[in-house]
PDBQT receptor file of N, H, CA, C and O in Angstrom, charges set to zero:
ATOM      1  N   MET A   1      56.321 219.056 107.253  1.00  0.00    +0.000 N 
ATOM      2  CA  MET A   1      56.165 218.494 105.926  1.00  0.00    +0.000 C 
ATOM      3  C   MET A   1      57.224 219.087 105.009  1.00  0.00    +0.000 C 
ATOM      4  O   MET A   1      57.497 220.286 105.063  1.00  0.00    +0.000 OA
ATOM      5  N   PRO A   2      57.816 218.256 104.174  1.00  0.00    +0.000 N 
ATOM      6  CA  PRO A   2      58.859 218.743 103.287  1.00  0.00    +0.000 C 
ATOM      7  C   PRO A   2      58.285 219.450 102.065  1.00  0.00    +0.000 C 
ATOM      8  O   PRO A   2      57.154 219.192 101.654  1.00  0.00    +0.000 OA
ATOM      9  N   ASP A   3      59.072 220.332 101.502  1.00  0.00    +0.000 N 
ATOM     10  H   ASP A   3      59.991 220.542 101.836  1.00  0.00    +0.000 HD
ATOM     11  CA  ASP A   3      58.756 220.933 100.215  1.00  0.00    +0.000 C 
ATOM     12  C   ASP A   3      59.729 220.358  99.208  1.00  0.00    +0.000 C 
ATOM     13  O   ASP A   3      60.917 220.226  99.498  1.00  0.00    +0.000 OA
ATOM     14  N   ASP A   4      59.241 220.015  98.030  1.00  0.00    +0.000 N 
ATOM     15  H   ASP A   4      58.275 220.122  97.794  1.00  0.00    +0.000 HD
ATOM     16  CA  ASP A   4      60.077 219.507  96.956  1.00  0.00    +0.000 C 
ATOM     17  C   ASP A   4      59.916 220.401  95.733  1.00  0.00    +0.000 C 
ATOM     18  O   ASP A   4      58.881 221.038  95.534  1.00  0.00    +0.000 OA
ATOM     19  N   HIS A   5      60.960 220.429  94.929  1.00  0.00    +0.000 N 
ATOM     20  H   HIS A   5      61.800 219.911  95.091  1.00  0.00    +0.000 HD
ATOM     21  CA  HIS A   5      60.969 221.285  93.752  1.00  0.00    +0.000 C 
ATOM     22  C   HIS A   5      61.211 220.454  92.504  1.00  0.00    +0.000 C 
ATOM     23  O   HIS A   5      62.005 219.514  92.511  1.00  0.00    +0.000 OA
ATOM     24  N   ILE A   6      60.513 220.816  91.431  1.00  0.00    +0.000 N 
ATOM     25  H   ILE A   6      59.868 221.580  91.426  1.00  0.00    +0.000 HD
ATOM     26  CA  ILE A   6      60.717 220.214  90.121  1.00  0.00    +0.000 C 
ATOM     27  C   ILE A   6      61.502 221.248  89.319  1.00  0.00    +0.000 C 
ATOM     28  O   ILE A   6      61.003 222.328  89.001  1.00  0.00    +0.000 OA
ATOM     29  N   ILE A   7      62.739 220.887  89.004  1.00  0.00    +0.000 N 
ATOM     30  H   ILE A   7      63.144 220.011  89.263  1.00  0.00    +0.000 HD
ATOM     31  CA  ILE A   7      63.664 221.852  88.427  1.00  0.00    +0.000 C 
ATOM     32  C   ILE A   7      64.201 221.327  87.098  1.00  0.00    +0.000 C 
ATOM     33  O   ILE A   7      64.673 220.192  87.027  1.00  0.00    +0.000 OA
ATOM     34  N   PRO A   8      64.133 222.150  86.038  1.00  0.00    +0.000 N 
ATOM     35  CA  PRO A   8      64.686 221.717  84.755  1.00  0.00    +0.000 C 
ATOM     36  C   PRO A   8      66.203 221.608  84.841  1.00  0.00    +0.000 C 
ATOM     37  O   PRO A   8      66.864 222.416  85.493  1.00  0.00    +0.000 OA
ATOM     38  N   ASP A   9      66.744 220.585  84.166  1.00  0.00    +0.000 N 
ATOM     39  H   ASP A   9      66.208 219.928  83.637  1.00  0.00    +0.000 HD
ATOM     40  CA  ASP A   9      68.191 220.365  84.147  1.00  0.00    +0.000 C 
ATOM     41  C   ASP A   9      68.561 219.875  82.750  1.00  0.00    +0.000 C 
ATOM     42  O   ASP A   9      68.602 218.673  82.490  1.00  0.00    +0.000 OA
ATOM     43  N   GLY A  10      68.826 220.818  81.865  1.00  0.00    +0.000 N 
ATOM     44  H   GLY A  10      68.793 221.795  82.076  1.00  0.00    +0.000 HD
ATOM     45  CA  GLY A  10      69.100 220.455  80.479  1.00  0.00    +0.000 C 
ATOM     46  C   GLY A  10      67.859 219.867  79.839  1.00  0.00    +0.000 C 
ATOM     47  O   GLY A  10      66.827 220.533  79.761  1.00  0.00    +0.000 OA
ATOM     48  N   GLU A  11      67.945 218.624  79.378  1.00  0.00    +0.000 N 
ATOM     49  H   GLU A  11      68.783 218.083  79.441  1.00  0.00    +0.000 HD
ATOM     50  CA  GLU A  11      66.807 217.956  78.747  1.00  0.00    +0.000 C 
ATOM     51  C   GLU A  11      65.997 217.133  79.740  1.00  0.00    +0.000 C 
ATOM     52  O   GLU A  11      65.063 216.435  79.345  1.00  0.00    +0.000 OA
ATOM     53  N   HIS A  12      66.340 217.205  81.019  1.00  0.00    +0.000 N 
ATOM     54  H   HIS A  12      67.099 217.772  81.340  1.00  0.00    +0.000 HD
ATOM     55  CA  HIS A  12      65.662 216.409  82.041  1.00  0.00    +0.000 C 
ATOM     56  C   HIS A  12      65.030 217.323  83.088  1.00  0.00    +0.000 C 
ATOM     57  O   HIS A  12      65.266 218.530  83.115  1.00  0.00    +0.000 OA
ATOM     58  N   TRP A  13      64.218 216.707  83.948  1.00  0.00    +0.000 N 
ATOM     59  H   TRP A  13      64.026 215.726  83.926  1.00  0.00    +0.000 HD
ATOM     60  CA  TRP A  13      63.584 217.411  85.058  1.00  0.00    +0.000 C 
ATOM     61  C   TRP A  13      63.917 216.674  86.339  1.00  0.00    +0.000 C 
ATOM     62  O   TRP A  13      63.679 215.471  86.443  1.00  0.00    +0.000 OA
ATOM     63  N   ASN A  14      64.465 217.383  87.315  1.00  0.00    +0.000 N 
ATOM     64  H   ASN A  14      64.658 218.360  87.230  1.00  0.00    +0.000 HD
ATOM     65  CA  ASN A  14      64.835 216.792  88.602  1.00  0.00    +0.000 C 
ATOM     66  C   ASN A  14      63.786 217.088  89.659  1.00  0.00    +0.000 C 
ATOM     67  O   ASN A  14      63.220 218.180  89.704  1.00  0.00    +0.000 OA
ATOM     68  N   VAL A  15      63.536 216.105  90.505  1.00  0.00    +0.000 N 
ATOM     69  H   VAL A  15      63.995 215.218  90.468  1.00  0.00    +0.000 HD
ATOM     70  CA  VAL A  15      62.761 216.315  91.726  1.00  0.00    +0.000 C 
ATOM     71  C   VAL A  15      63.802 216.464  92.818  1.00  0.00    +0.000 C 
ATOM     72  O   VAL A  15      64.622 215.573  93.040  1.00  0.00    +0.000 OA
ATOM     73  N   LYS A  16      63.760 217.610  93.505  1.00  0.00    +0.000 N 
ATOM     74  H   LYS A  16      63.094 218.334  93.325  1.00  0.00    +0.000 HD
ATOM     75  CA  LYS A  16      64.784 217.917  94.503  1.00  0.00    +0.000 C 
ATOM     76  C   LYS A  16      64.131 218.318  95.814  1.00  0.00    +0.000 C 
ATOM     77  O   LYS A  16      63.171 219.088  95.829  1.00  0.00    +0.000 OA
ATOM     78  N   GLU A  17      64.653 217.796  96.909  1.00  0.00    +0.000 N 
ATOM     79  H   GLU A  17      65.433 217.171  96.897  1.00  0.00    +0.000 HD
ATOM     80  CA  GLU A  17      64.173 218.197  98.229  1.00  0.00    +0.000 C 
ATOM     81  C   GLU A  17      64.599 219.634  98.503  1.00  0.00    +0.000 C 
ATOM     82  O   GLU A  17      65.650 220.078  98.042  1.00  0.00    +0.000 OA
ATOM     83  N   GLU A  18      63.780 220.353  99.253  1.00  0.00    +0.000 N 
ATOM     84  H   GLU A  18      62.926 219.992  99.628  1.00  0.00    +0.000 HD
ATOM     85  CA  GLU A  18      64.125 221.723  99.635  1.00  0.00    +0.000 C 
ATOM     86  C   GLU A  18      65.450 221.704 100.380  1.00  0.00    +0.000 C 
ATOM     87  O   GLU A  18      65.597 221.000 101.379  1.00  0.00    +0.000 OA
ATOM     88  N   ASN A  19      66.407 222.469  99.899  1.00  0.00    +0.000 N 
ATOM     89  H   ASN A  19      66.288 223.041  99.087  1.00  0.00    +0.000 HD
ATOM     90  CA  ASN A  19      67.742 222.552 100.509  1.00  0.00    +0.000 C 
ATOM     91  C   ASN A  19      68.386 221.174 100.665  1.00  0.00    +0.000 C 
ATOM     92  O   ASN A  19      69.140 220.938 101.609  1.00  0.00    +0.000 OA
ATOM     93  N   GLY A  20      68.088 220.281  99.747  1.00  0.00    +0.000 N 
ATOM     94  H   GLY A  20      67.476 220.473  98.980  1.00  0.00    +0.000 HD
ATOM     95  CA  GLY A  20      68.614 218.928  99.856  1.00  0.00    +0.000 C 
ATOM     96  C   GLY A  20      69.101 218.394  98.533  1.00  0.00    +0.000 C 
ATOM     97  O   GLY A  20      69.562 219.139  97.669  1.00  0.00    +0.000 OA
ATOM     98  N   SER A  21      68.991 217.110  98.395  1.00  0.00    +0.000 N 
ATOM     99  H   SER A  21      68.616 216.505  99.097  1.00  0.00    +0.000 HD
ATOM    100  CA  SER A  21      69.536 216.445  97.228  1.00  0.00    +0.000 C 
ATOM    101  C   SER A  21      68.446 216.110  96.208  1.00  0.00    +0.000 C 
ATOM    102  O   SER A  21      67.251 216.198  96.488  1.00  0.00    +0.000 OA
ATOM    103  N   VAL A  22      68.898 215.727  95.031  1.00  0.00    +0.000 N 
ATOM    104  H   VAL A  22      69.869 215.655  94.804  1.00  0.00    +0.000 HD
ATOM    105  CA  VAL A  22      67.993 215.300  93.969  1.00  0.00    +0.000 C 
ATOM    106  C   VAL A  22      67.428 213.927  94.341  1.00  0.00    +0.000 C 
ATOM    107  O   VAL A  22      68.176 212.994  94.631  1.00  0.00    +0.000 OA
ATOM    108  N   VAL A  23      66.123 213.822  94.328  1.00  0.00    +0.000 N 
ATOM    109  H   VAL A  23      65.515 214.581  94.092  1.00  0.00    +0.000 HD
ATOM    110  CA  VAL A  23      65.430 212.583  94.668  1.00  0.00    +0.000 C 
ATOM    111  C   VAL A  23      65.320 211.681  93.441  1.00  0.00    +0.000 C 
ATOM    112  O   VAL A  23      65.513 210.469  93.535  1.00  0.00    +0.000 OA
ATOM    113  N   SER A  24      65.007 212.286  92.275  1.00  0.00    +0.000 N 
ATOM    114  H   SER A  24      64.851 213.271  92.199  1.00  0.00    +0.000 HD
ATOM    115  CA  SER A  24      64.864 211.520  91.043  1.00  0.00    +0.000 C 
ATOM    116  C   SER A  24      65.006 212.446  89.835  1.00  0.00    +0.000 C 
ATOM    117  O   SER A  24      64.868 213.664  89.949  1.00  0.00    +0.000 OA
ATOM    118  N   THR A  25      65.282 211.846  88.683  1.00  0.00    +0.000 N 
ATOM    119  H   THR A  25      65.394 210.856  88.591  1.00  0.00    +0.000 HD
ATOM    120  CA  THR A  25      65.431 212.570  87.421  1.00  0.00    +0.000 C 
ATOM    121  C   THR A  25      64.492 211.945  86.395  1.00  0.00    +0.000 C 
ATOM    122  O   THR A  25      64.340 210.725  86.337  1.00  0.00    +0.000 OA
ATOM    123  N   HIS A  26      63.856 212.808  85.576  1.00  0.00    +0.000 N 
ATOM    124  H   HIS A  26      63.979 213.799  85.623  1.00  0.00    +0.000 HD
ATOM    125  CA  HIS A  26      62.836 212.341  84.632  1.00  0.00    +0.000 C 
ATOM    126  C   HIS A  26      63.022 212.989  83.267  1.00  0.00    +0.000 C 
ATOM    127  O   HIS A  26      63.610 214.064  83.149  1.00  0.00    +0.000 OA
ATOM    128  N   ASP A  27      62.510 212.317  82.236  1.00  0.00    +0.000 N 
ATOM    129  H   ASP A  27      62.032 211.444  82.332  1.00  0.00    +0.000 HD
ATOM    130  CA  ASP A  27      62.633 212.811  80.868  1.00  0.00    +0.000 C 
ATOM    131  C   ASP A  27      61.651 213.934  80.552  1.00  0.00    +0.000 C 
ATOM    132  O   ASP A  27      61.861 214.689  79.603  1.00  0.00    +0.000 OA
ATOM    133  N   SER A  28      60.584 214.051  81.335  1.00  0.00    +0.000 N 
ATOM    134  H   SER A  28      60.413 213.437  82.106  1.00  0.00    +0.000 HD
ATOM    135  CA  SER A  28      59.594 215.093  81.063  1.00  0.00    +0.000 C 
ATOM    136  C   SER A  28      59.143 215.750  82.364  1.00  0.00    +0.000 C 
ATOM    137  O   SER A  28      59.273 215.187  83.451  1.00  0.00    +0.000 OA
ATOM    138  N   GLN A  29      58.614 216.943  82.216  1.00  0.00    +0.000 N 
ATOM    139  H   GLN A  29      58.508 217.400  81.333  1.00  0.00    +0.000 HD
ATOM    140  CA  GLN A  29      58.080 217.665  83.368  1.00  0.00    +0.000 C 
ATOM    141  C   GLN A  29      56.897 216.902  83.952  1.00  0.00    +0.000 C 
ATOM    142  O   GLN A  29      56.763 216.805  85.171  1.00  0.00    +0.000 OA
ATOM    143  N   ALA A  30      56.045 216.362  83.095  1.00  0.00    +0.000 N 
ATOM    144  H   ALA A  30      56.154 216.440  82.104  1.00  0.00    +0.000 HD
ATOM    145  CA  ALA A  30      54.865 215.623  83.566  1.00  0.00    +0.000 C 
ATOM    146  C   ALA A  30      55.264 214.415  84.402  1.00  0.00    +0.000 C 
ATOM    147  O   ALA A  30      54.641 214.140  85.427  1.00  0.00    +0.000 OA
ATOM    148  N   ALA A  31      56.290 213.696  83.978  1.00  0.00    +0.000 N 
ATOM    149  H   ALA A  31      56.796 213.919  83.145  1.00  0.00    +0.000 HD
ATOM    150  CA  ALA A  31      56.753 212.527  84.735  1.00  0.00    +0.000 C 
ATOM    151  C   ALA A  31      57.301 212.954  86.087  1.00  0.00    +0.000 C 
ATOM    152  O   ALA A  31      57.083 212.270  87.087  1.00  0.00    +0.000 OA
ATOM    153  N   ALA A  32      58.002 214.065  86.128  1.00  0.00    +0.000 N 
ATOM    154  H   ALA A  32      58.178 214.621  85.316  1.00  0.00    +0.000 HD
ATOM    155  CA  ALA A  32      58.535 214.572  87.398  1.00  0.00    +0.000 C 
ATOM    156  C   ALA A  32      57.406 215.001  88.326  1.00  0.00    +0.000 C 
ATOM    157  O   ALA A  32      57.477 214.766  89.532  1.00  0.00    +0.000 OA
ATOM    158  N   GLU A  33      56.363 215.629  87.780  1.00  0.00    +0.000 N 
ATOM    159  H   GLU A  33      56.305 215.820  86.800  1.00  0.00    +0.000 HD
ATOM    160  CA  GLU A  33      55.232 216.056  88.599  1.00  0.00    +0.000 C 
ATOM    161  C   GLU A  33      54.493 214.854  89.182  1.00  0.00    +0.000 C 
ATOM    162  O   GLU A  33      54.051 214.903  90.330  1.00  0.00    +0.000 OA
ATOM    163  N   THR A  34      54.354 213.793  88.420  1.00  0.00    +0.000 N 
ATOM    164  H   THR A  34      54.712 213.754  87.488  1.00  0.00    +0.000 HD
ATOM    165  CA  THR A  34      53.728 212.571  88.927  1.00  0.00    +0.000 C 
ATOM    166  C   THR A  34      54.579 211.953  90.024  1.00  0.00    +0.000 C 
ATOM    167  O   THR A  34      54.062 211.537  91.061  1.00  0.00    +0.000 OA
ATOM    168  N   ALA A  35      55.876 211.896  89.795  1.00  0.00    +0.000 N 
ATOM    169  H   ALA A  35      56.297 212.235  88.954  1.00  0.00    +0.000 HD
ATOM    170  CA  ALA A  35      56.789 211.291  90.770  1.00  0.00    +0.000 C 
ATOM    171  C   ALA A  35      56.825 212.070  92.081  1.00  0.00    +0.000 C 
ATOM    172  O   ALA A  35      56.861 211.470  93.156  1.00  0.00    +0.000 OA
ATOM    173  N   VAL A  36      56.815 213.394  92.003  1.00  0.00    +0.000 N 
ATOM    174  H   VAL A  36      56.786 213.881  91.130  1.00  0.00    +0.000 HD
ATOM    175  CA  VAL A  36      56.909 214.186  93.230  1.00  0.00    +0.000 C 
ATOM    176  C   VAL A  36      55.670 213.988  94.097  1.00  0.00    +0.000 C 
ATOM    177  O   VAL A  36      55.771 213.999  95.323  1.00  0.00    +0.000 OA
ATOM    178  N   LYS A  37      54.511 213.809  93.485  1.00  0.00    +0.000 N 
ATOM    179  H   LYS A  37      54.428 213.800  92.488  1.00  0.00    +0.000 HD
ATOM    180  CA  LYS A  37      53.296 213.575  94.266  1.00  0.00    +0.000 C 
ATOM    181  C   LYS A  37      53.402 212.271  95.041  1.00  0.00    +0.000 C 
ATOM    182  O   LYS A  37      53.039 212.217  96.216  1.00  0.00    +0.000 OA
ATOM    183  N   GLY A  38      53.894 211.222  94.396  1.00  0.00    +0.000 N 
ATOM    184  H   GLY A  38      54.188 211.266  93.441  1.00  0.00    +0.000 HD
ATOM    185  CA  GLY A  38      54.090 209.947  95.084  1.00  0.00    +0.000 C 
ATOM    186  C   GLY A  38      55.126 210.052  96.188  1.00  0.00    +0.000 C 
ATOM    187  O   GLY A  38      54.941 209.498  97.272  1.00  0.00    +0.000 OA
ATOM    188  N   TRP A  39      56.205 210.753  95.921  1.00  0.00    +0.000 N 
ATOM    189  H   TRP A  39      56.356 211.203  95.041  1.00  0.00    +0.000 HD
ATOM    190  CA  TRP A  39      57.276 210.940  96.906  1.00  0.00    +0.000 C 
ATOM    191  C   TRP A  39      56.743 211.679  98.131  1.00  0.00    +0.000 C 
ATOM    192  O   TRP A  39      57.000 211.267  99.262  1.00  0.00    +0.000 OA
ATOM    193  N   LEU A  40      56.007 212.761  97.916  1.00  0.00    +0.000 N 
ATOM    194  H   LEU A  40      55.798 213.096  96.998  1.00  0.00    +0.000 HD
ATOM    195  CA  LEU A  40      55.476 213.537  99.037  1.00  0.00    +0.000 C 
ATOM    196  C   LEU A  40      54.449 212.733  99.833  1.00  0.00    +0.000 C 
ATOM    197  O   LEU A  40      54.460 212.764 101.063  1.00  0.00    +0.000 OA
ATOM    198  N   ARG A  41      53.565 212.018  99.146  1.00  0.00    +0.000 N 
ATOM    199  H   ARG A  41      53.556 211.992  98.146  1.00  0.00    +0.000 HD
ATOM    200  CA  ARG A  41      52.571 211.202  99.855  1.00  0.00    +0.000 C 
ATOM    201  C   ARG A  41      53.241 210.166 100.750  1.00  0.00    +0.000 C 
ATOM    202  O   ARG A  41      52.798 209.932 101.874  1.00  0.00    +0.000 OA
ATOM    203  N   SER A  42      54.307 209.547 100.254  1.00  0.00    +0.000 N 
ATOM    204  H   SER A  42      54.667 209.736  99.341  1.00  0.00    +0.000 HD
ATOM    205  CA  SER A  42      54.980 208.510 101.038  1.00  0.00    +0.000 C 
ATOM    206  C   SER A  42      55.856 209.079 102.146  1.00  0.00    +0.000 C 
ATOM    207  O   SER A  42      56.365 208.331 102.981  1.00  0.00    +0.000 OA
ATOM    208  N   ASN A  43      56.035 210.405 102.159  1.00  0.00    +0.000 N 
ATOM    209  H   ASN A  43      55.621 211.012 101.480  1.00  0.00    +0.000 HD
ATOM    210  CA  ASN A  43      56.861 211.044 103.181  1.00  0.00    +0.000 C 
ATOM    211  C   ASN A  43      56.065 212.045 104.012  1.00  0.00    +0.000 C 
ATOM    212  O   ASN A  43      56.632 213.007 104.529  1.00  0.00    +0.000 OA
ATOM    213  N   GLY A  44      54.763 211.829 104.145  1.00  0.00    +0.000 N 
ATOM    214  H   GLY A  44      54.302 211.046 103.725  1.00  0.00    +0.000 HD
ATOM    215  CA  GLY A  44      53.953 212.644 105.041  1.00  0.00    +0.000 C 
ATOM    216  C   GLY A  44      53.319 213.875 104.444  1.00  0.00    +0.000 C 
ATOM    217  O   GLY A  44      52.740 214.673 105.180  1.00  0.00    +0.000 OA
ATOM    218  N   GLY A  45      53.403 214.066 103.130  1.00  0.00    +0.000 N 
ATOM    219  H   GLY A  45      53.873 213.418 102.532  1.00  0.00    +0.000 HD
ATOM    220  CA  GLY A  45      52.802 215.229 102.491  1.00  0.00    +0.000 C 
ATOM    221  C   GLY A  45      53.761 216.399 102.400  1.00  0.00    +0.000 C 
ATOM    222  O   GLY A  45      54.893 216.325 102.878  1.00  0.00    +0.000 OA
ATOM    223  N   GLY A  46      53.313 217.458 101.797  1.00  0.00    +0.000 N 
ATOM    224  H   GLY A  46      52.393 217.518 101.409  1.00  0.00    +0.000 HD
ATOM    225  CA  GLY A  46      54.129 218.654 101.624  1.00  0.00    +0.000 C 
ATOM    226  C   GLY A  46      53.675 219.414 100.397  1.00  0.00    +0.000 C 
ATOM    227  O   GLY A  46      52.577 219.179  99.891  1.00  0.00    +0.000 OA
ATOM    228  N   LYS A  47      54.501 220.315  99.915  1.00  0.00    +0.000 N 
ATOM    229  H   LYS A  47      55.392 220.505 100.326  1.00  0.00    +0.000 HD
ATOM    230  CA  LYS A  47      54.191 221.106  98.732  1.00  0.00    +0.000 C 
ATOM    231  C   LYS A  47      55.234 220.830  97.660  1.00  0.00    +0.000 C 
ATOM    232  O   LYS A  47      56.415 220.627  97.943  1.00  0.00    +0.000 OA
ATOM    233  N   SER A  48      54.756 220.828  96.420  1.00  0.00    +0.000 N 
ATOM    234  H   SER A  48      53.797 220.993  96.190  1.00  0.00    +0.000 HD
ATOM    235  CA  SER A  48      55.679 220.718  95.290  1.00  0.00    +0.000 C 
ATOM    236  C   SER A  48      55.635 222.033  94.522  1.00  0.00    +0.000 C 
ATOM    237  O   SER A  48      54.576 222.642  94.371  1.00  0.00    +0.000 OA
ATOM    238  N   PHE A  49      56.783 222.456  94.045  1.00  0.00    +0.000 N 
ATOM    239  H   PHE A  49      57.643 221.961  94.168  1.00  0.00    +0.000 HD
ATOM    240  CA  PHE A  49      56.911 223.690  93.284  1.00  0.00    +0.000 C 
ATOM    241  C   PHE A  49      57.575 223.374  91.957  1.00  0.00    +0.000 C 
ATOM    242  O   PHE A  49      58.663 222.798  91.918  1.00  0.00    +0.000 OA
ATOM    243  N   THR A  50      56.916 223.752  90.867  1.00  0.00    +0.000 N 
ATOM    244  H   THR A  50      56.032 224.219  90.899  1.00  0.00    +0.000 HD
ATOM    245  CA  THR A  50      57.475 223.537  89.532  1.00  0.00    +0.000 C 
ATOM    246  C   THR A  50      58.118 224.837  89.066  1.00  0.00    +0.000 C 
ATOM    247  O   THR A  50      57.482 225.891  89.068  1.00  0.00    +0.000 OA
ATOM    248  N   HIS A  51      59.374 224.753  88.669  1.00  0.00    +0.000 N 
ATOM    249  H   HIS A  51      59.890 223.897  88.668  1.00  0.00    +0.000 HD
ATOM    250  CA  HIS A  51      60.121 225.920  88.198  1.00  0.00    +0.000 C 
ATOM    251  C   HIS A  51      60.035 226.046  86.688  1.00  0.00    +0.000 C 
ATOM    252  O   HIS A  51      59.867 225.053  85.981  1.00  0.00    +0.000 OA
ATOM    253  N   ARG A  52      60.150 227.254  86.207  1.00  0.00    +0.000 N 
ATOM    254  H   ARG A  52      60.287 228.061  86.781  1.00  0.00    +0.000 HD
ATOM    255  CA  ARG A  52      60.174 227.510  84.765  1.00  0.00    +0.000 C 
ATOM    256  C   ARG A  52      61.518 227.061  84.203  1.00  0.00    +0.000 C 
ATOM    257  O   ARG A  52      62.514 227.008  84.924  1.00  0.00    +0.000 OA
ATOM    258  N   ASN A  53      61.539 226.746  82.939  1.00  0.00    +0.000 N 
ATOM    259  H   ASN A  53      60.730 226.789  82.353  1.00  0.00    +0.000 HD
ATOM    260  CA  ASN A  53      62.766 226.361  82.273  1.00  0.00    +0.000 C 
ATOM    261  C   ASN A  53      63.437 227.624  81.724  1.00  0.00    +0.000 C 
ATOM    262  O   ASN A  53      63.317 227.940  80.540  1.00  0.00    +0.000 OA
ATOM    263  N   GLU A  54      64.143 228.339  82.600  1.00  0.00    +0.000 N 
ATOM    264  H   GLU A  54      64.242 228.083  83.562  1.00  0.00    +0.000 HD
ATOM    265  CA  GLU A  54      64.749 229.620  82.238  1.00  0.00    +0.000 C 
ATOM    266  C   GLU A  54      66.243 229.656  82.524  1.00  0.00    +0.000 C 
ATOM    267  O   GLU A  54      66.807 230.730  82.730  1.00  0.00    +0.000 OA
ATOM    268  N   GLY A  55      66.875 228.521  82.540  1.00  0.00    +0.000 N 
ATOM    269  H   GLY A  55      66.417 227.648  82.373  1.00  0.00    +0.000 HD
ATOM    270  CA  GLY A  55      68.304 228.500  82.812  1.00  0.00    +0.000 C 
ATOM    271  C   GLY A  55      68.584 228.553  84.297  1.00  0.00    +0.000 C 
ATOM    272  O   GLY A  55      67.812 228.029  85.101  1.00  0.00    +0.000 OA
ATOM    273  N   GLU A  56      69.689 229.187  84.665  1.00  0.00    +0.000 N 
ATOM    274  H   GLU A  56      70.316 229.612  84.012  1.00  0.00    +0.000 HD
ATOM    275  CA  GLU A  56      70.140 229.181  86.058  1.00  0.00    +0.000 C 
ATOM    276  C   GLU A  56      69.174 229.845  87.026  1.00  0.00    +0.000 C 
ATOM    277  O   GLU A  56      69.060 229.416  88.174  1.00  0.00    +0.000 OA
ATOM    278  N   CYS A  57      68.484 230.874  86.587  1.00  0.00    +0.000 N 
ATOM    279  H   CYS A  57      68.577 231.223  85.655  1.00  0.00    +0.000 HD
ATOM    280  CA  CYS A  57      67.600 231.630  87.482  1.00  0.00    +0.000 C 
ATOM    281  C   CYS A  57      66.149 231.236  87.233  1.00  0.00    +0.000 C 
ATOM    282  O   CYS A  57      65.339 232.072  86.832  1.00  0.00    +0.000 OA
ATOM    283  N   SER A  58      65.822 229.986  87.463  1.00  0.00    +0.000 N 
ATOM    284  H   SER A  58      66.480 229.307  87.788  1.00  0.00    +0.000 HD
ATOM    285  CA  SER A  58      64.453 229.539  87.203  1.00  0.00    +0.000 C 
ATOM    286  C   SER A  58      63.529 230.005  88.311  1.00  0.00    +0.000 C 
ATOM    287  O   SER A  58      63.824 229.841  89.495  1.00  0.00    +0.000 OA
ATOM    288  N   ARG A  59      62.404 230.591  87.913  1.00  0.00    +0.000 N 
ATOM    289  H   ARG A  59      62.164 230.724  86.952  1.00  0.00    +0.000 HD
ATOM    290  CA  ARG A  59      61.404 231.057  88.874  1.00  0.00    +0.000 C 
ATOM    291  C   ARG A  59      60.354 229.976  89.064  1.00  0.00    +0.000 C 
ATOM    292  O   ARG A  59      60.170 229.116  88.201  1.00  0.00    +0.000 OA
ATOM    293  N   VAL A  60      59.676 230.023  90.185  1.00  0.00    +0.000 N 
ATOM    294  H   VAL A  60      59.826 230.721  90.885  1.00  0.00    +0.000 HD
ATOM    295  CA  VAL A  60      58.584 229.083  90.443  1.00  0.00    +0.000 C 
ATOM    296  C   VAL A  60      57.414 229.438  89.563  1.00  0.00    +0.000 C 
ATOM    297  O   VAL A  60      56.962 230.582  89.550  1.00  0.00    +0.000 OA
ATOM    298  N   ARG A  61      56.921 228.458  88.824  1.00  0.00    +0.000 N 
ATOM    299  H   ARG A  61      57.288 227.528  88.835  1.00  0.00    +0.000 HD
ATOM    300  CA  ARG A  61      55.767 228.658  87.954  1.00  0.00    +0.000 C 
ATOM    301  C   ARG A  61      54.486 228.402  88.733  1.00  0.00    +0.000 C 
ATOM    302  O   ARG A  61      53.531 229.172  88.630  1.00  0.00    +0.000 OA
ATOM    303  N   ASN A  62      54.459 227.327  89.511  1.00  0.00    +0.000 N 
ATOM    304  H   ASN A  62      55.235 226.701  89.595  1.00  0.00    +0.000 HD
ATOM    305  CA  ASN A  62      53.263 227.025  90.294  1.00  0.00    +0.000 C 
ATOM    306  C   ASN A  62      53.630 226.126  91.472  1.00  0.00    +0.000 C 
ATOM    307  O   ASN A  62      54.678 225.481  91.478  1.00  0.00    +0.000 OA
ATOM    308  N   GLY A  63      52.759 226.098  92.452  1.00  0.00    +0.000 N 
ATOM    309  H   GLY A  63      51.908 226.622  92.447  1.00  0.00    +0.000 HD
ATOM    310  CA  GLY A  63      52.944 225.250  93.621  1.00  0.00    +0.000 C 
ATOM    311  C   GLY A  63      51.679 224.468  93.892  1.00  0.00    +0.000 C 
ATOM    312  O   GLY A  63      50.582 224.898  93.536  1.00  0.00    +0.000 OA
ATOM    313  N   GLU A  64      51.840 223.306  94.530  1.00  0.00    +0.000 N 
ATOM    314  H   GLU A  64      52.731 222.958  94.819  1.00  0.00    +0.000 HD
ATOM    315  CA  GLU A  64      50.682 222.451  94.803  1.00  0.00    +0.000 C 
ATOM    316  C   GLU A  64      50.913 221.684  96.092  1.00  0.00    +0.000 C 
ATOM    317  O   GLU A  64      51.975 221.093  96.284  1.00  0.00    +0.000 OA
ATOM    318  N   ALA A  65      49.920 221.691  96.978  1.00  0.00    +0.000 N 
ATOM    319  H   ALA A  65      49.057 222.171  96.822  1.00  0.00    +0.000 HD
ATOM    320  CA  ALA A  65      50.000 220.918  98.208  1.00  0.00    +0.000 C 
ATOM    321  C   ALA A  65      49.585 219.477  97.932  1.00  0.00    +0.000 C 
ATOM    322  O   ALA A  65      48.636 219.225  97.190  1.00  0.00    +0.000 OA
ATOM    323  N   VAL A  66      50.304 218.539  98.535  1.00  0.00    +0.000 N 
ATOM    324  H   VAL A  66      51.075 218.744  99.137  1.00  0.00    +0.000 HD
ATOM    325  CA  VAL A  66      49.989 217.113  98.393  1.00  0.00    +0.000 C 
ATOM    326  C   VAL A  66      49.795 216.546  99.770  1.00  0.00    +0.000 C 
ATOM    327  O   VAL A  66      49.519 215.355  99.914  1.00  0.00    +0.000 OA
TER     328      VAL A  66
């Protein structure tokens, strides 16, 4: 199962595959969290990790299995 990350990028939030590419970009963290759940469900499940908005060194704030 893949892991995906929700990562802040300026004024947007990216959904990114673990060690991969950006899957989608969203205007809000909530929209990205909704999108990642749908993406993971359609790809066999996995975990999503939301990062803090702390610049280049963003830490994981929370994780959730889907």
